C-alpha positions in Angstrom: -8.8 -29.6 -9.5 -8.7 -26.6 -7.9 -5.3 -27.6 -6.2 -4.4 -29.0 -9.2 -4.7 -25.5 -11.6 -2.8 -23.5 -8.2 -0.2 -25.8 -8.2 0.2 -25.6 -12.1 -0.3 -21.8 -11.9 2.7 -21.9 -9.2 5.0 -23.7 -11.6 4.5 -21.8 -14.6 5.0 -18.4 -12.8 8.3 -19.7 -10.8 9.3 -20.8 -14.5 8.5 -17.5 -16.1 10.3 -16.0 -13.3 13.8 -17.9 -13.4 13.7 -16.7 -17.6 13.6 -13.8 -16.6 16.4 -13.7 -13.6 18.7 -15.9 -15.9 19.2 -12.5 -18.1 20.2 -10.3 -15.3 24.3 -10.6 -14.4 24.0 -9.0 -11.4 21.0 -9.2 -9.0 17.8 -6.5 -9.8 17.8 -5.5 -6.6 20.7 -3.9 -3.9 18.6 -2.6 -1.0 15.7 -2.4 0.6 13.5 0.3 2.3 12.2 2.9 3.1 8.7 1.1 4.0 6.0 3.3 2.4 2.3 3.6 4.6 -1.3 4.8 3.7 -2.4 7.0 6.1 -5.7 8.9 6.9 -4.1 11.7 8.8 -0.4 12.7 8.5 -0.4 15.1 11.5 -1.7 12.3 13.8 0.6 9.6 12.2 4.2 11.5 12.8 3.1 12.4 16.0 2.3 8.4 17.4 5.7 7.6 15.4 7.2 10.0 17.3 6.0 10.3 20.6 5.2 7.0 21.5 7.9 4.9 19.2 10.0 7.8 19.3 10.8 7.7 15.6 12.9 11.3 14.1 10.9 13.3 11.5 13.7 13.9 8.4 11.5 15.3 6.0 8.1 16.3 4.7 7.0 16.9 1.0 3.7 17.7 -0.7 3.9 15.8 -4.5 0.9 16.1 -7.3 1.6 15.8 -10.8 0.8 13.5 -13.7 4.4 12.0 -13.2 2.9 10.7 -9.7 -0.2 9.6 -11.3 1.4 7.3 -13.5 3.5 6.4 -10.7 1.0 4.9 -8.5 -1.6 4.2 -10.7 -4.1 7.6 -8.8 -5.6 9.6 -11.2 -5.2 13.0 -9.8 -3.0 12.1 -6.9 -2.3 15.1 -4.5 0.1 13.9 -1.3 2.0 14.6 1.9 4.6 11.9 2.5 6.6 12.2 5.8 10.0 10.5 5.9 11.0 9.1 9.6 14.0 7.8 11.2 14.3 5.1 13.1 18.4 4.2 14.0 19.4 3.4 9.9 16.0 2.6 8.8 13.4 5.0 7.7 9.6 4.4 6.8 7.4 6.7 4.7 4.0 7.8 5.6 1.6 8.8 2.8 -1.8 10.8 3.2 -3.5 11.3 0.2 -5.2 14.9 0.1 -7.1 14.2 -3.2 -8.7 11.5 -4.4 -9.3 9.8 -0.8 -9.5 6.1 -0.8 -11.4 3.3 1.2 -10.6 3.4 4.7 -9.6 0.6 7.1 -11.3 -3.1 6.6 -14.3 -3.8 9.4 -11.7 -6.8 9.9 -7.9 -7.4 10.0 -6.8 -10.8 10.2 -2.8 -11.3 10.4 -3.6 -14.3 8.2 -5.1 -12.2 5.8 -2.7 -12.2 2.3 -2.6 -8.3 2.3 -1.3 -8.2 6.3 2.3 -6.0 6.3 4.2 -5.4 9.1 7.3 -3.9 10.4 9.4 -5.3 13.4 10.7 -2.6 15.5 13.9 -3.7 17.6 13.6 -3.1 21.2 15.8 -3.5 23.9 13.8 -4.4 26.8 10.2 -5.7 26.1 8.9 -5.4 29.5 9.1 -1.8 29.5 8.7 -1.2 25.8 5.3 -2.7 26.4 4.5 -0.8 29.5 4.9 2.2 26.9 2.7 1.1 24.6 0.2 0.7 27.2 0.4 4.2 28.7 -0.2 5.4 25.2 -3.1 3.2 25.2 -2.6 1.3 21.8 -4.3 -0.9 20.2 -3.8 -4.6 20.7 -3.6 -7.3 18.2 -1.3 -10.0 19.8 -3.1 -10.9 23.9 0.0 -9.4 25.4 4.0 -10.2 24.3 5.1 -13.7 23.7 8.3 -15.7 24.3 8.7 -18.3 21.7 9.4 -22.2 23.2 13.3 -23.0 23.7 12.0 -26.2 21.3 12.6 -23.7 18.7 15.9 -23.5 18.1 15.5 -20.5 15.2 13.0 -18.7 17.2 12.9 -19.7 20.6 13.6 -16.7 23.1 12.8 -14.2 21.1 9.9 -12.0 22.6 7.4 -10.4 20.4 3.7 -8.4 20.6 1.7 -6.9 17.8 -0.1 -3.8 18.3 -1.7 -1.4 15.5 -1.4 2.2 14.9 -4.1 4.8 14.4 -5.1 3.7 11.1 -5.4 0.1 12.0 -1.9 -1.0 10.3 0.2 -3.9 12.1 3.5 -3.2 13.7 5.4 -5.5 15.9 7.8 -4.9 18.7 10.7 -7.8 18.8 13.4 -8.4 21.0 16.4 -10.8 20.7 17.9 -12.9 23.7 21.8 -13.0 23.7 23.0 -14.9 20.8 20.3 -14.1 18.5 19.6 -11.2 16.0 22.7 -9.1 14.8 24.9 -7.2 17.4 23.7 -4.1 17.0 20.0 -5.6 17.9 21.7 -5.7 21.6 22.4 -1.9 22.1 21.2 -0.5 25.6 21.2 3.2 25.1 17.8 3.6 23.8 14.2 1.3 23.6 13.6 1.6 20.2 16.5 0.6 18.1 15.4 0.0 14.4 13.9 -1.4 11.9 14.9 -5.4 11.6 12.2 -6.6 8.9 9.0 -5.9 7.1 7.0 -9.1 6.8 4.3 -9.7 4.1 1.8 -12.7 4.4 2.5 -15.0 1.2 0.1 -18.0 0.0 3.0 -19.8 -1.5 6.7 -19.3 -0.4 8.0 -21.1 -3.4 6.6 -19.2 -5.9 7.0 -16.1 -4.2 11.2 -17.3 -3.5 11.4 -17.1 -7.2 9.7 -13.5 -7.4 12.0 -12.0 -4.8 15.0 -14.4 -4.7 15.5 -15.8 -8.7 14.3 -12.4 -10.3 15.0 -9.5 -8.0 18.7 -11.5 -6.7 17.5 -11.5 -2.7 19.3 -14.0 -0.8 17.7 -16.2 1.9 19.3 -15.2 4.9 17.3 -17.5 7.8 14.1 -19.2 7.9 12.2 -21.6 10.6 8.3 -23.1 10.8 6.7 -22.1 14.0 3.6 -23.3 15.9 2.2 -23.6 19.0 0.3 -21.6 21.9 2.3 -18.8 21.9 2.6 -18.1 18.4 -1.2 -18.3 18.0 -1.3 -15.6 21.0 0.9 -13.3 19.1 -0.9 -13.5 15.5 -4.0 -13.8 16.9 -4.9 -16.8 14.9 -6.1 -20.1 15.9 -3.9 -22.8 15.3 -1.5 -20.7 13.7 1.5 -22.9 11.7 3.7 -20.5 10.2 6.7 -21.0 7.3 8.7 -18.1 8.0 11.6 -17.2 5.3 14.0 -14.2 5.6 15.5 -12.0 2.4 18.3 -9.6 2.3 19.8 -7.4 -0.3 22.7 -6.6 1.2 21.5 -3.1 2.6 18.4 -2.1 4.9 15.8 -4.6 6.4 15.1 -7.7 5.3 11.8 -8.9 3.9 10.1 -11.9 5.6 7.8 -14.4 3.8 5.0 -15.4 6.3 3.1 -18.7 4.8 0.3 -20.1 6.6 0.4 -23.4 6.7 -2.4 -23.7 8.7 -5.2 -22.2 9.0 -5.8 -21.8 5.2 -8.5 -19.3 5.6 -6.3 -16.4 5.2 -8.6 -13.9 2.4 -6.4 -12.8 -0.7 -5.2 -9.2 -1.5 -8.0 -7.2 -2.7 -7.6 -7.4 -6.9 -9.1 -3.5 -6.8 -6.8 -1.9 -3.9 -5.1 1.1 -4.7 -2.3 2.8 -2.9 -4.7 5.8 -1.8 -6.5 3.0 0.3 -5.7 2.4 3.7 -4.5 -1.1 3.8 -2.0 -0.2 1.6 1.8 -0.6 2.1 4.5 -0.7 -0.7 8.2 -1.7 0.1 10.8 0.3 -1.8 13.9 -1.8 -3.6 16.7 0.6 -4.8 18.3 -0.8 -8.0 21.3 0.4 -9.9 19.7 -0.1 -13.7 15.8 0.3 -13.8 15.5 -0.3 -16.9 17.0 -3.6 -16.8 14.5 -4.5 -13.7 11.7 -3.1 -16.1 12.5 -5.4 -18.7 13.0 -8.5 -16.6 9.6 -8.0 -14.4 7.9 -7.2 -18.0 9.6 -10.5 -19.6 8.2 -12.3 -16.0 4.9 -11.1 -16.4 4.8 -9.7 -13.0 1.5 -7.4 -12.7 2.9 -3.9 -12.9 1.4 -0.6 -11.5 3.1 2.3 -13.2 2.6 0.5 -16.3 6.1 1.3 -17.4 9.3 3.2 -15.3 8.1 6.7 -14.9 10.6 9.6 -14.9 9.6 11.9 -12.1 10.8 16.1 -12.8 12.8 15.8 -9.7 14.8 13.9 -6.6 12.0 15.4 -3.8 10.8 12.0 -3.3 14.3 10.9 -2.9 14.5 9.3 -6.6 14.2 10.3 -9.7 13.0 7.1 -11.7 10.7 4.5 -10.3 7.6 1.7 -11.4 5.6 -0.1 -8.7 5.3 -3.5 -9.4 3.1 -6.3 -7.4 4.5 -9.4 -6.0 2.8 -12.9 -6.7 0.4 -12.0 -3.8 -0.6 -8.7 -4.5 2.1 -6.6 -2.4 3.4 -3.3 -4.2 7.2 -3.3 -4.7 8.3 0.2 -5.2 11.6 -0.4 -7.7 13.2 2.8 -7.3 16.6 4.4 -9.3 18.5 7.0 -7.4 
């Protein structure tokens, strides 16, 4: 009965998304990024990303006020935020000076549905892993794993999961010849840029109704991965994943990770807020925020901001935004530049 209810709910949401999407003549989203991560100590996190992973700091802001409170859904919000770049991609690290949110969960698993990471492409996996060991980073994978040749889409790709000082999952990824974009085969530096951000989802088809059918993103590829290498990469025994990559024309892709097995991943906490340390949010760029807001409301997507928020200035890089949650609870910050 529970499975039937879940199936019916998924079908209903998919119909709502499709209905709302038909009203849009052009894709609602034209770009992805930066990826934002809530941290407990901005200076420590900036030091980690710049010294260990060779990001460069390009901006720092301090923000408070009613507009930002309504955008993030956090009353009394006062934040420091640093923007860091690696190649052409950016991340934003956000420390809440007030109010402080919940700390790092005692246990974290790669199949929990609040899981998210960014995949940093490296030119040499062995050298990159040695560098991470030199800085004594926390492992999330057993060690770097090379996916087997029997998997035509992923065979030969090597990857390793590790954690930042707050326990956020990160990935280094290396493409063999013939796989990945041409720019990921440069040899002039070790860390090249961000290929994608990955999120765990419960139902790929429901997520596609949101990202592809409603927001207008395009499916760029997919794979089904399993085996001991995948288990050791994700540190999840019996891991069997359906992986779907989505692009918006500019910026990193969004990768959907559906665990076909095991099915015990925990749902996104219903009471999660932007100042909690498990919080990530992905920036989606639109030319018409009002149209995006109308479509999202028509699809009954859970809105954090309530409505589009007009900010007093462009210190955050945009003037108008809203935050919405996808079908699994992942936060998406839709911005009009």
